[in-house]
C-alpha positions in Angstrom: -6.7 3.3 -13.7 -9.5 5.9 -13.0 -7.6 9.0 -12.1 -4.0 10.3 -13.5 -2.5 13.5 -12.0 -0.5 15.0 -13.5 2.2 17.6 -12.9 3.9 19.8 -15.8 6.7 21.8 -14.4 7.5 23.2 -18.1 10.3 22.3 -20.5 10.2 22.2 -24.4 6.5 20.0 -24.9 5.4 23.6 -23.6 7.5 25.9 -25.2 6.2 28.7 -27.3 8.4 30.5 -30.0 7.7 34.0 -31.0 10.3 34.6 -34.3 13.2 33.0 -36.1 15.5 33.8 -33.4 14.3 31.5 -31.4 13.2 33.2 -28.5 10.6 31.2 -26.5 8.6 31.4 -23.2 7.3 28.2 -21.5 3.1 28.4 -21.7 0.2 27.1 -20.3 1.0 22.8 -20.1 -0.4 21.7 -23.7 -1.1 18.1 -22.0 -4.8 18.5 -20.8 -5.5 19.8 -24.2 -4.2 16.9 -25.9 -5.6 14.3 -23.4 -9.0 15.7 -23.8 -9.1 16.0 -27.8 -8.0 12.3 -27.8 -11.2 11.5 -25.1 -9.5 9.4 -22.7 -11.5 7.0 -20.7 -10.2 8.2 -17.4 -10.2 11.0 -14.9 -7.6 13.5 -15.0 -6.3 16.5 -13.3 -3.5 18.8 -13.9 -1.6 20.8 -11.6 1.2 23.2 -13.1 3.3 24.1 -10.4 6.7 25.2 -12.6 7.2 27.0 -16.2 10.8 26.4 -16.7 13.4 24.9 -19.0 14.9 22.1 -17.6 18.3 23.7 -17.5 17.3 26.3 -15.4 15.6 23.8 -12.3 17.2 24.3 -9.2 17.5 22.0 -5.8 14.5 24.0 -4.4 12.7 23.2 -7.7 12.8 19.4 -7.4 11.9 19.4 -3.8 8.6 21.2 -4.8 7.9 18.6 -7.5 8.8 15.9 -4.8 6.5 17.4 -2.7 3.4 18.3 -5.2 3.8 14.4 -6.0 3.8 13.1 -2.3 0.7 15.4 -1.4 -1.7 14.0 -4.2 -4.1 11.0 -2.9 -4.0 9.5 -6.4 -1.3 6.2 -7.1 -0.7 6.7 -10.7 1.4 10.0 -11.6 2.6 11.8 -14.8 4.9 14.3 -15.0 5.7 16.6 -18.4 9.3 18.0 -18.1 11.7 19.1 -20.0 14.4 16.6 -21.4 17.9 18.0 -20.5 17.6 17.3 -16.5 14.9 14.6 -17.0 17.1 11.9 -15.2 18.0 14.2 -12.4 14.9 14.8 -11.5 13.5 10.9 -12.1 16.0 9.9 -9.8 15.3 12.3 -6.6 11.5 10.8 -7.2 12.7 7.1 -6.6 12.7 7.7 -2.7 8.4 8.4 -3.4 6.6 4.9 -2.5 3.2 4.0 -3.3 3.0 6.0 -6.5 3.8 4.8 -9.8 5.4 8.1 -11.6 6.1 8.4 -15.6 8.3 11.5 -16.3 8.2 12.4 -20.1 8.6 15.3 -22.3 9.2 16.3 -25.5 12.3 17.1 -28.0 10.1 19.5 -30.0 6.9 21.8 -28.9 3.8 20.4 -28.5 2.4 23.1 -31.2 5.1 21.9 -33.7 3.8 19.7 -36.9 5.7 16.2 -36.0 6.3 17.0 -32.3 6.7 13.6 -30.5 4.7 14.9 -27.8 1.5 13.3 -28.5 3.1 9.7 -28.8 5.5 10.6 -25.7 2.1 11.3 -23.9 0.4 8.2 -25.1 3.3 5.9 -24.1 3.4 7.6 -21.1 -0.5 7.3 -20.3 -0.2 3.3 -21.0 3.5 2.7 -19.1 1.6 4.7 -15.5 -1.5 2.1 -15.9 0.9 -1.1 -16.2 4.3 -0.8 -14.5 4.3 -1.4 -10.5 5.0 1.3 -8.3 8.4 2.9 -9.1 9.2 6.1 -11.1 10.7 5.6 -14.6 10.9 7.8 -17.9 9.1 7.2 -21.2 11.1 8.7 -24.4 11.5 7.5 -27.7 8.8 5.1 -27.9 10.6 3.3 -24.2 10.3 2.9 -21.0 13.5 3.6 -18.9 15.0 3.3 -15.6 16.1 6.4 -14.7 19.1 4.8 -13.1 20.1 3.6 -16.9 19.3 6.2 -19.6 21.0 9.2 -20.6 19.9 11.9 -22.5 22.3 12.0 -25.6 22.0 15.1 -26.5 24.2 14.9 -30.1 21.4 12.8 -31.1 18.7 14.2 -29.6 17.3 11.0 -27.9 17.5 8.9 -24.8 19.6 5.3 -25.0 21.1 3.3 -22.1 23.5 4.7 -19.9 
């Protein structure tokens, strides 16, 4: 892989909290800074299209995500996304052909100490380079088929459906 296209949609990975009452906003995408700090050996571009919690995504938002990915000239696409509806978006993207698309996110904001964001991004970068064409979710140290995974909100992890 020489180039990675990154599409950001918001979600916990980019959340910024302001006080103990959990007020937040979706901030600038963190993934570009993370990859730059890690001195990755490929070029990438970050296309921020949404700044939403995934629970607030609409059918129109998912259509925008799909159209944005379809319009990209590069084969390898990583999507940062909120975890609550990541599976639904991945299933929507399954009809795209000719690309390797990996969705990832974080259960804690990237700015938090001990966040899973860097780990998940690293896993997603490896996955997007090595998997065949298709759509995948990378969370909790695993690569998931969107048709066979769900988020267990009580356990705060992804698991087989």
